[in-house]
PDB file of N, CA, C and O in Angstrom:
ATOM      1  N   MET A   1      -1.530 -15.636  11.280  1.00  0.00           N
ATOM      2  CA  MET A   1      -0.268 -15.583  12.056  1.00  0.00           C
ATOM      3  C   MET A   1      -0.032 -14.218  12.569  1.00  0.00           C
ATOM      4  O   MET A   1      -0.568 -13.253  12.025  1.00  0.00           O
ATOM      5  N   ASN A   2       0.746 -14.092  13.592  1.00  0.00           N
ATOM      6  CA  ASN A   2       1.078 -12.787  14.197  1.00  0.00           C
ATOM      7  C   ASN A   2       2.511 -12.488  13.911  1.00  0.00           C
ATOM      8  O   ASN A   2       3.187 -13.321  13.308  1.00  0.00           O
ATOM      9  N   LEU A   3       3.006 -11.381  14.295  1.00  0.00           N
ATOM     10  CA  LEU A   3       4.400 -10.814  13.984  1.00  0.00           C
ATOM     11  C   LEU A   3       5.439 -11.731  14.659  1.00  0.00           C
ATOM     12  O   LEU A   3       6.523 -11.952  14.120  1.00  0.00           O
ATOM     13  N   ARG A   4       5.077 -12.281  15.893  1.00  0.00           N
ATOM     14  CA  ARG A   4       6.039 -13.085  16.648  1.00  0.00           C
ATOM     15  C   ARG A   4       6.359 -14.330  15.858  1.00  0.00           C
ATOM     16  O   ARG A   4       7.376 -14.968  16.130  1.00  0.00           O
ATOM     17  N   GLU A   5       5.536 -14.711  14.888  1.00  0.00           N
ATOM     18  CA  GLU A   5       5.791 -16.012  14.097  1.00  0.00           C
ATOM     19  C   GLU A   5       6.312 -15.666  12.747  1.00  0.00           C
ATOM     20  O   GLU A   5       6.518 -16.584  11.953  1.00  0.00           O
ATOM     21  N   ALA A   6       6.550 -14.399  12.402  1.00  0.00           N
ATOM     22  CA  ALA A   6       6.965 -13.987  11.147  1.00  0.00           C
ATOM     23  C   ALA A   6       8.473 -14.399  10.900  1.00  0.00           C
ATOM     24  O   ALA A   6       9.253 -14.510  11.846  1.00  0.00           O
ATOM     25  N   ILE A   7       8.823 -14.606   9.680  1.00  0.00           N
ATOM     26  CA  ILE A   7      10.253 -14.952   9.360  1.00  0.00           C
ATOM     27  C   ILE A   7      10.907 -13.544   9.103  1.00  0.00           C
ATOM     28  O   ILE A   7      10.326 -12.666   8.466  1.00  0.00           O
ATOM     29  N   GLU A   8      12.066 -13.408   9.607  1.00  0.00           N
ATOM     30  CA  GLU A   8      12.850 -12.172   9.471  1.00  0.00           C
ATOM     31  C   GLU A   8      13.185 -11.866   7.966  1.00  0.00           C
ATOM     32  O   GLU A   8      13.612 -12.797   7.283  1.00  0.00           O
ATOM     33  N   GLY A   9      13.039 -10.753   7.462  1.00  0.00           N
ATOM     34  CA  GLY A   9      13.258 -10.233   6.241  1.00  0.00           C
ATOM     35  C   GLY A   9      12.260 -10.527   5.061  1.00  0.00           C
ATOM     36  O   GLY A   9      12.446 -10.151   3.903  1.00  0.00           O
ATOM     37  N   GLN A  10      11.164 -11.256   5.509  1.00  0.00           N
ATOM     38  CA  GLN A  10      10.114 -11.537   4.596  1.00  0.00           C
ATOM     39  C   GLN A  10       9.014 -10.434   4.661  1.00  0.00           C
ATOM     40  O   GLN A  10       8.687 -10.026   5.775  1.00  0.00           O
ATOM     41  N   GLU A  11       8.452  -9.951   3.605  1.00  0.00           N
ATOM     42  CA  GLU A  11       7.384  -8.917   3.646  1.00  0.00           C
ATOM     43  C   GLU A  11       6.022  -9.605   3.918  1.00  0.00           C
ATOM     44  O   GLU A  11       5.712 -10.668   3.380  1.00  0.00           O
ATOM     45  N   TYR A  12       5.311  -9.004   4.696  1.00  0.00           N
ATOM     46  CA  TYR A  12       3.948  -9.511   4.972  1.00  0.00           C
ATOM     47  C   TYR A  12       2.995  -8.338   4.891  1.00  0.00           C
ATOM     48  O   TYR A  12       3.466  -7.201   4.890  1.00  0.00           O
ATOM     49  N   VAL A  13       1.636  -8.540   4.819  1.00  0.00           N
ATOM     50  CA  VAL A  13       0.624  -7.608   4.882  1.00  0.00           C
ATOM     51  C   VAL A  13      -0.207  -7.610   6.160  1.00  0.00           C
ATOM     52  O   VAL A  13      -0.658  -8.663   6.611  1.00  0.00           O
ATOM     53  N   ILE A  14      -0.404  -6.467   6.723  1.00  0.00           N
ATOM     54  CA  ILE A  14      -1.159  -6.541   8.041  1.00  0.00           C
ATOM     55  C   ILE A  14      -2.556  -6.862   7.634  1.00  0.00           C
ATOM     56  O   ILE A  14      -3.113  -6.299   6.692  1.00  0.00           O
ATOM     57  N   ARG A  15      -3.122  -7.810   8.395  1.00  0.00           N
ATOM     58  CA  ARG A  15      -4.474  -8.282   8.109  1.00  0.00           C
ATOM     59  C   ARG A  15      -5.370  -7.661   9.103  1.00  0.00           C
ATOM     60  O   ARG A  15      -6.477  -7.248   8.758  1.00  0.00           O
ATOM     61  N   ASP A  16      -4.941  -7.573  10.342  1.00  0.00           N
ATOM     62  CA  ASP A  16      -5.812  -7.006  11.473  1.00  0.00           C
ATOM     63  C   ASP A  16      -4.914  -6.641  12.655  1.00  0.00           C
ATOM     64  O   ASP A  16      -3.789  -7.129  12.769  1.00  0.00           O
ATOM     65  N   ILE A  17      -5.436  -5.761  13.549  1.00  0.00           N
ATOM     66  CA  ILE A  17      -4.809  -5.461  14.806  1.00  0.00           C
ATOM     67  C   ILE A  17      -5.776  -5.730  15.886  1.00  0.00           C
ATOM     68  O   ILE A  17      -6.816  -5.071  15.898  1.00  0.00           O
ATOM     69  N   ILE A  18      -5.564  -6.597  16.773  1.00  0.00           N
ATOM     70  CA  ILE A  18      -6.452  -7.041  17.794  1.00  0.00           C
ATOM     71  C   ILE A  18      -6.133  -6.341  19.089  1.00  0.00           C
ATOM     72  O   ILE A  18      -5.339  -6.827  19.893  1.00  0.00           O
ATOM     73  N   THR A  19      -6.794  -5.125  19.300  1.00  0.00           N
ATOM     74  CA  THR A  19      -6.701  -4.437  20.550  1.00  0.00           C
ATOM     75  C   THR A  19      -7.973  -3.624  20.816  1.00  0.00           C
ATOM     76  O   THR A  19      -8.646  -3.151  19.900  1.00  0.00           O
ATOM     77  N   ASP A  20      -8.253  -3.492  22.046  1.00  0.00           N
ATOM     78  CA  ASP A  20      -9.474  -2.680  22.397  1.00  0.00           C
ATOM     79  C   ASP A  20      -9.037  -1.228  22.755  1.00  0.00           C
ATOM     80  O   ASP A  20      -9.876  -0.369  23.022  1.00  0.00           O
ATOM     81  N   ASP A  21      -7.746  -0.989  22.753  1.00  0.00           N
ATOM     82  CA  ASP A  21      -7.275   0.366  23.148  1.00  0.00           C
ATOM     83  C   ASP A  21      -7.309   1.277  21.980  1.00  0.00           C
ATOM     84  O   ASP A  21      -6.551   1.082  21.030  1.00  0.00           O
ATOM     85  N   GLU A  22      -8.206   2.328  22.001  1.00  0.00           N
ATOM     86  CA  GLU A  22      -8.372   3.306  20.871  1.00  0.00           C
ATOM     87  C   GLU A  22      -7.120   4.113  20.780  1.00  0.00           C
ATOM     88  O   GLU A  22      -6.709   4.471  19.676  1.00  0.00           O
ATOM     89  N   GLU A  23      -6.456   4.437  21.941  1.00  0.00           N
ATOM     90  CA  GLU A  23      -5.338   5.381  21.817  1.00  0.00           C
ATOM     91  C   GLU A  23      -4.125   4.549  21.180  1.00  0.00           C
ATOM     92  O   GLU A  23      -3.309   5.121  20.456  1.00  0.00           O
ATOM     93  N   LEU A  24      -4.035   3.232  21.461  1.00  0.00           N
ATOM     94  CA  LEU A  24      -2.961   2.400  20.751  1.00  0.00           C
ATOM     95  C   LEU A  24      -3.310   2.263  19.289  1.00  0.00           C
ATOM     96  O   LEU A  24      -2.402   2.290  18.458  1.00  0.00           O
ATOM     97  N   ASN A  25      -4.529   2.123  18.936  1.00  0.00           N
ATOM     98  CA  ASN A  25      -4.867   2.037  17.533  1.00  0.00           C
ATOM     99  C   ASN A  25      -4.551   3.347  16.819  1.00  0.00           C
ATOM    100  O   ASN A  25      -4.024   3.301  15.707  1.00  0.00           O
ATOM    101  N   SER A  26      -4.824   4.437  17.357  1.00  0.00           N
ATOM    102  CA  SER A  26      -4.480   5.687  16.721  1.00  0.00           C
ATOM    103  C   SER A  26      -2.970   5.887  16.605  1.00  0.00           C
ATOM    104  O   SER A  26      -2.507   6.451  15.614  1.00  0.00           O
ATOM    105  N   PHE A  27      -2.207   5.447  17.574  1.00  0.00           N
ATOM    106  CA  PHE A  27      -0.729   5.590  17.523  1.00  0.00           C
ATOM    107  C   PHE A  27      -0.208   4.711  16.433  1.00  0.00           C
ATOM    108  O   PHE A  27       0.609   5.183  15.643  1.00  0.00           O
ATOM    109  N   LEU A  28      -0.631   3.406  16.317  1.00  0.00           N
ATOM    110  CA  LEU A  28      -0.277   2.551  15.266  1.00  0.00           C
ATOM    111  C   LEU A  28      -0.573   3.073  13.889  1.00  0.00           C
ATOM    112  O   LEU A  28       0.215   2.926  12.955  1.00  0.00           O
ATOM    113  N   PHE A  29      -1.785   3.715  13.782  1.00  0.00           N
ATOM    114  CA  PHE A  29      -2.209   4.225  12.508  1.00  0.00           C
ATOM    115  C   PHE A  29      -1.269   5.401  12.154  1.00  0.00           C
ATOM    116  O   PHE A  29      -0.938   5.583  10.982  1.00  0.00           O
ATOM    117  N   SER A  30      -0.840   6.190  13.142  1.00  0.00           N
ATOM    118  CA  SER A  30       0.102   7.301  12.732  1.00  0.00           C
ATOM    119  C   SER A  30       1.433   6.827  12.331  1.00  0.00           C
ATOM    120  O   SER A  30       2.159   7.582  11.685  1.00  0.00           O
ATOM    121  N   LEU A  31       1.818   5.658  12.649  1.00  0.00           N
ATOM    122  CA  LEU A  31       3.049   4.916  12.230  1.00  0.00           C
ATOM    123  C   LEU A  31       2.943   4.389  10.844  1.00  0.00           C
ATOM    124  O   LEU A  31       3.954   4.096  10.206  1.00  0.00           O
ATOM    125  N   GLY A  32       1.690   4.257  10.340  1.00  0.00           N
ATOM    126  CA  GLY A  32       1.400   3.526   9.133  1.00  0.00           C
ATOM    127  C   GLY A  32       1.148   2.056   9.330  1.00  0.00           C
ATOM    128  O   GLY A  32       1.266   1.244   8.412  1.00  0.00           O
ATOM    129  N   CYS A  33       0.784   1.732  10.593  1.00  0.00           N
ATOM    130  CA  CYS A  33       0.465   0.262  10.830  1.00  0.00           C
ATOM    131  C   CYS A  33      -1.040   0.082  10.897  1.00  0.00           C
ATOM    132  O   CYS A  33      -1.712   0.289  11.907  1.00  0.00           O
ATOM    133  N   TYR A  34      -1.479  -0.304   9.782  1.00  0.00           N
ATOM    134  CA  TYR A  34      -2.976  -0.606   9.726  1.00  0.00           C
ATOM    135  C   TYR A  34      -3.274  -1.628   8.606  1.00  0.00           C
ATOM    136  O   TYR A  34      -2.414  -1.916   7.774  1.00  0.00           O
ATOM    137  N   SER A  35      -4.510  -2.171   8.604  1.00  0.00           N
ATOM    138  CA  SER A  35      -4.805  -3.184   7.767  1.00  0.00           C
ATOM    139  C   SER A  35      -4.557  -2.920   6.225  1.00  0.00           C
ATOM    140  O   SER A  35      -4.942  -1.875   5.700  1.00  0.00           O
ATOM    141  N   GLY A  36      -3.926  -3.869   5.557  1.00  0.00           N
ATOM    142  CA  GLY A  36      -3.523  -3.825   4.190  1.00  0.00           C
ATOM    143  C   GLY A  36      -2.220  -3.171   3.941  1.00  0.00           C
ATOM    144  O   GLY A  36      -1.838  -3.049   2.777  1.00  0.00           O
ATOM    145  N   GLU A  37      -1.502  -2.738   4.926  1.00  0.00           N
ATOM    146  CA  GLU A  37      -0.196  -2.184   4.855  1.00  0.00           C
ATOM    147  C   GLU A  37       0.993  -3.111   4.873  1.00  0.00           C
ATOM    148  O   GLU A  37       1.073  -3.890   5.822  1.00  0.00           O
ATOM    149  N   PRO A  38       1.839  -3.124   4.028  1.00  0.00           N
ATOM    150  CA  PRO A  38       3.081  -4.071   4.077  1.00  0.00           C
ATOM    151  C   PRO A  38       3.899  -3.832   5.341  1.00  0.00           C
ATOM    152  O   PRO A  38       4.024  -2.695   5.797  1.00  0.00           O
ATOM    153  N   ILE A  39       4.439  -4.869   5.890  1.00  0.00           N
ATOM    154  CA  ILE A  39       5.314  -4.798   7.086  1.00  0.00           C
ATOM    155  C   ILE A  39       6.283  -5.876   7.006  1.00  0.00           C
ATOM    156  O   ILE A  39       5.960  -6.981   6.569  1.00  0.00           O
ATOM    157  N   THR A  40       7.561  -5.583   7.444  1.00  0.00           N
ATOM    158  CA  THR A  40       8.658  -6.602   7.403  1.00  0.00           C
ATOM    159  C   THR A  40       9.325  -6.673   8.773  1.00  0.00           C
ATOM    160  O   THR A  40       9.680  -5.621   9.306  1.00  0.00           O
ATOM    161  N   VAL A  41       9.512  -7.806   9.357  1.00  0.00           N
ATOM    162  CA  VAL A  41      10.137  -8.043  10.524  1.00  0.00           C
ATOM    163  C   VAL A  41      11.702  -8.053  10.326  1.00  0.00           C
ATOM    164  O   VAL A  41      12.231  -8.960   9.685  1.00  0.00           O
ATOM    165  N   ILE A  42      12.439  -7.019  10.893  1.00  0.00           N
ATOM    166  CA  ILE A  42      13.757  -6.908  10.652  1.00  0.00           C
ATOM    167  C   ILE A  42      14.536  -7.914  11.490  1.00  0.00           C
ATOM    168  O   ILE A  42      15.467  -8.590  11.053  1.00  0.00           O
ATOM    169  N   SER A  43      14.051  -7.950  12.774  1.00  0.00           N
ATOM    170  CA  SER A  43      14.741  -8.949  13.703  1.00  0.00           C
ATOM    171  C   SER A  43      13.856  -9.244  14.876  1.00  0.00           C
ATOM    172  O   SER A  43      13.070  -8.379  15.260  1.00  0.00           O
ATOM    173  N   HIS A  44      13.934 -10.430  15.481  1.00  0.00           N
ATOM    174  CA  HIS A  44      13.179 -10.784  16.660  1.00  0.00           C
ATOM    175  C   HIS A  44      14.105 -10.479  17.888  1.00  0.00           C
ATOM    176  O   HIS A  44      15.279 -10.848  17.852  1.00  0.00           O
ATOM    177  N   LEU A  45      13.656  -9.886  18.855  1.00  0.00           N
ATOM    178  CA  LEU A  45      14.374  -9.560  20.015  1.00  0.00           C
ATOM    179  C   LEU A  45      13.793 -10.353  21.259  1.00  0.00           C
ATOM    180  O   LEU A  45      12.671 -10.851  21.165  1.00  0.00           O
ATOM    181  N   LYS A  46      14.467 -10.468  22.318  1.00  0.00           N
ATOM    182  CA  LYS A  46      13.968 -11.123  23.448  1.00  0.00           C
ATOM    183  C   LYS A  46      12.601 -10.492  23.979  1.00  0.00           C
ATOM    184  O   LYS A  46      11.712 -11.231  24.403  1.00  0.00           O
ATOM    185  N   GLY A  47      12.469  -9.193  23.947  1.00  0.00           N
ATOM    186  CA  GLY A  47      11.270  -8.505  24.426  1.00  0.00           C
ATOM    187  C   GLY A  47      10.303  -8.071  23.341  1.00  0.00           C
ATOM    188  O   GLY A  47       9.362  -7.314  23.583  1.00  0.00           O
ATOM    189  N   GLY A  48      10.550  -8.552  22.180  1.00  0.00           N
ATOM    190  CA  GLY A  48       9.678  -8.174  21.003  1.00  0.00           C
ATOM    191  C   GLY A  48      10.354  -8.293  19.681  1.00  0.00           C
ATOM    192  O   GLY A  48      11.095  -9.245  19.437  1.00  0.00           O
ATOM    193  N   CYS A  49      10.098  -7.286  18.771  1.00  0.00           N
ATOM    194  CA  CYS A  49      10.843  -7.382  17.498  1.00  0.00           C
ATOM    195  C   CYS A  49      10.921  -6.000  16.915  1.00  0.00           C
ATOM    196  O   CYS A  49      10.212  -5.081  17.326  1.00  0.00           O
ATOM    197  N   THR A  50      11.841  -5.867  15.900  1.00  0.00           N
ATOM    198  CA  THR A  50      12.064  -4.679  15.150  1.00  0.00           C
ATOM    199  C   THR A  50      11.382  -4.838  13.760  1.00  0.00           C
ATOM    200  O   THR A  50      11.657  -5.785  13.024  1.00  0.00           O
ATOM    201  N   VAL A  51      10.472  -3.862  13.427  1.00  0.00           N
ATOM    202  CA  VAL A  51       9.804  -4.006  12.236  1.00  0.00           C
ATOM    203  C   VAL A  51      10.051  -2.777  11.276  1.00  0.00           C
ATOM    204  O   VAL A  51      10.450  -1.698  11.714  1.00  0.00           O
ATOM    205  N   SER A  52       9.809  -2.989  10.038  1.00  0.00           N
ATOM    206  CA  SER A  52       9.933  -1.876   9.031  1.00  0.00           C
ATOM    207  C   SER A  52       8.482  -1.650   8.494  1.00  0.00           C
ATOM    208  O   SER A  52       7.863  -2.560   7.943  1.00  0.00           O
ATOM    209  N   ILE A  53       7.975  -0.415   8.675  1.00  0.00           N
ATOM    210  CA  ILE A  53       6.684   0.050   8.159  1.00  0.00           C
ATOM    211  C   ILE A  53       7.003   1.260   7.372  1.00  0.00           C
ATOM    212  O   ILE A  53       7.675   2.171   7.856  1.00  0.00           O
ATOM    213  N   LYS A  54       6.508   1.288   6.101  1.00  0.00           N
ATOM    214  CA  LYS A  54       6.817   2.418   5.201  1.00  0.00           C
ATOM    215  C   LYS A  54       8.264   2.640   5.179  1.00  0.00           C
ATOM    216  O   LYS A  54       9.016   1.767   4.745  1.00  0.00           O
ATOM    217  N   ASP A  55       8.721   3.827   5.651  1.00  0.00           N
ATOM    218  CA  ASP A  55      10.147   4.197   5.636  1.00  0.00           C
ATOM    219  C   ASP A  55      10.761   4.183   6.995  1.00  0.00           C
ATOM    220  O   ASP A  55      11.911   4.588   7.163  1.00  0.00           O
ATOM    221  N   GLY A  56      10.023   3.727   7.972  1.00  0.00           N
ATOM    222  CA  GLY A  56      10.427   3.730   9.356  1.00  0.00           C
ATOM    223  C   GLY A  56      10.750   2.425   9.918  1.00  0.00           C
ATOM    224  O   GLY A  56      10.216   1.420   9.448  1.00  0.00           O
ATOM    225  N   ARG A  57      11.670   2.344  10.989  1.00  0.00           N
ATOM    226  CA  ARG A  57      11.854   1.081  11.704  1.00  0.00           C
ATOM    227  C   ARG A  57      11.393   1.394  13.163  1.00  0.00           C
ATOM    228  O   ARG A  57      11.652   2.452  13.736  1.00  0.00           O
ATOM    229  N   TYR A  58      10.720   0.420  13.672  1.00  0.00           N
ATOM    230  CA  TYR A  58      10.190   0.558  15.039  1.00  0.00           C
ATOM    231  C   TYR A  58      10.456  -0.679  15.836  1.00  0.00           C
ATOM    232  O   TYR A  58      10.433  -1.780  15.285  1.00  0.00           O
ATOM    233  N   ASN A  59      10.710  -0.541  17.131  1.00  0.00           N
ATOM    234  CA  ASN A  59      10.810  -1.705  18.135  1.00  0.00           C
ATOM    235  C   ASN A  59       9.448  -1.807  18.751  1.00  0.00           C
ATOM    236  O   ASN A  59       8.900  -0.811  19.223  1.00  0.00           O
ATOM    237  N   ILE A  60       8.906  -2.965  18.755  1.00  0.00           N
ATOM    238  CA  ILE A  60       7.588  -3.222  19.359  1.00  0.00           C
ATOM    239  C   ILE A  60       7.664  -4.356  20.282  1.00  0.00           C
ATOM    240  O   ILE A  60       8.374  -5.321  20.000  1.00  0.00           O
ATOM    241  N   ASP A  61       6.921  -4.307  21.464  1.00  0.00           N
ATOM    242  CA  ASP A  61       7.077  -5.370  22.512  1.00  0.00           C
ATOM    243  C   ASP A  61       6.277  -6.622  22.026  1.00  0.00           C
ATOM    244  O   ASP A  61       5.565  -6.612  21.021  1.00  0.00           O
ATOM    245  N   THR A  62       6.450  -7.598  22.762  1.00  0.00           N
ATOM    246  CA  THR A  62       5.963  -8.977  22.485  1.00  0.00           C
ATOM    247  C   THR A  62       4.466  -8.927  22.512  1.00  0.00           C
ATOM    248  O   THR A  62       3.867  -9.539  21.628  1.00  0.00           O
ATOM    249  N   GLN A  63       3.788  -8.266  23.428  1.00  0.00           N
ATOM    250  CA  GLN A  63       2.371  -8.229  23.447  1.00  0.00           C
ATOM    251  C   GLN A  63       1.793  -7.565  22.234  1.00  0.00           C
ATOM    252  O   GLN A  63       0.808  -8.046  21.674  1.00  0.00           O
ATOM    253  N   LEU A  64       2.423  -6.395  21.785  1.00  0.00           N
ATOM    254  CA  LEU A  64       1.839  -5.804  20.550  1.00  0.00           C
ATOM    255  C   LEU A  64       2.085  -6.616  19.340  1.00  0.00           C
ATOM    256  O   LEU A  64       1.254  -6.687  18.435  1.00  0.00           O
ATOM    257  N   ALA A  65       3.259  -7.248  19.317  1.00  0.00           N
ATOM    258  CA  ALA A  65       3.620  -8.133  18.110  1.00  0.00           C
ATOM    259  C   ALA A  65       2.631  -9.286  18.058  1.00  0.00           C
ATOM    260  O   ALA A  65       2.328  -9.728  16.950  1.00  0.00           O
ATOM    261  N   GLU A  66       2.134  -9.779  19.088  1.00  0.00           N
ATOM    262  CA  GLU A  66       1.104 -10.863  19.044  1.00  0.00           C
ATOM    263  C   GLU A  66      -0.227 -10.299  18.655  1.00  0.00           C
ATOM    264  O   GLU A  66      -1.056 -11.042  18.130  1.00  0.00           O
ATOM    265  N   ALA A  67      -0.490  -9.035  18.876  1.00  0.00           N
ATOM    266  CA  ALA A  67      -1.829  -8.497  18.452  1.00  0.00           C
ATOM    267  C   ALA A  67      -1.875  -8.027  17.088  1.00  0.00           C
ATOM    268  O   ALA A  67      -2.948  -7.661  16.608  1.00  0.00           O
ATOM    269  N   ILE A  68      -0.726  -8.004  16.377  1.00  0.00           N
ATOM    270  CA  ILE A  68      -0.763  -7.586  14.948  1.00  0.00           C
ATOM    271  C   ILE A  68      -0.738  -8.933  14.137  1.00  0.00           C
ATOM    272  O   ILE A  68       0.204  -9.726  14.144  1.00  0.00           O
ATOM    273  N   LEU A  69      -1.899  -9.074  13.446  1.00  0.00           N
ATOM    274  CA  LEU A  69      -2.043 -10.303  12.590  1.00  0.00           C
ATOM    275  C   LEU A  69      -1.632 -10.010  11.222  1.00  0.00           C
ATOM    276  O   LEU A  69      -1.929  -8.931  10.709  1.00  0.00           O
ATOM    277  N   ILE A  70      -0.924 -10.960  10.560  1.00  0.00           N
ATOM    278  CA  ILE A  70      -0.387 -10.706   9.226  1.00  0.00           C
ATOM    279  C   ILE A  70      -0.717 -11.890   8.260  1.00  0.00           C
ATOM    280  O   ILE A  70      -1.184 -12.956   8.663  1.00  0.00           O
ATOM    281  N   GLU A  71      -0.447 -11.627   7.005  1.00  0.00           N
ATOM    282  CA  GLU A  71      -0.540 -12.686   6.069  1.00  0.00           C
ATOM    283  C   GLU A  71       0.532 -12.494   5.021  1.00  0.00           C
ATOM    284  O   GLU A  71       1.006 -11.371   4.848  1.00  0.00           O
ATOM    285  N   SER A  72       0.940 -13.538   4.312  1.00  0.00           N
ATOM    286  CA  SER A  72       2.034 -13.498   3.360  1.00  0.00           C
ATOM    287  C   SER A  72       1.710 -12.377   2.340  1.00  0.00           C
ATOM    288  O   SER A  72       0.586 -12.193   1.875  1.00  0.00           O
ATOM    289  N   GLY A  73       2.815 -11.645   2.040  1.00  0.00           N
ATOM    290  CA  GLY A  73       2.682 -10.509   0.976  1.00  0.00           C
ATOM    291  C   GLY A  73       2.819 -11.043  -0.395  1.00  0.00           C
ATOM    292  O   GLY A  73       2.749 -10.277  -1.357  1.00  0.00           O
ATOM    293  N   GLU A  74       3.021 -12.390  -0.550  1.00  0.00           N
ATOM    294  CA  GLU A  74       3.147 -12.943  -1.895  1.00  0.00           C
ATOM    295  C   GLU A  74       1.822 -13.215  -2.426  1.00  0.00           C
ATOM    296  O   GLU A  74       0.918 -13.621  -1.696  1.00  0.00           O
ATOM    297  N   LYS A  75       1.667 -13.000  -3.708  1.00  0.00           N
ATOM    298  CA  LYS A  75       0.373 -13.275  -4.419  1.00  0.00           C
ATOM    299  C   LYS A  75       0.416 -14.557  -5.163  1.00  0.00           C
ATOM    300  O   LYS A  75      -0.566 -14.934  -5.802  1.00  0.00           O
TER     301      LYS A  75
END
């Protein structure tokens, strides 16, 4: 599933990021957004969503939210 399908307030683990843009990959990595990292969707917005990664909150657009694949953080 991707971030657009995530339930608000539930913690997930980033499984993969589907993009061919190395600059975007580097930017996301600098935010702490990479495979194996916990992520929580704070709210869904019309143009994307607000997420919590580590100690930061970020607004990401719909296209990027669909490129970030996640899985349930529950074991």
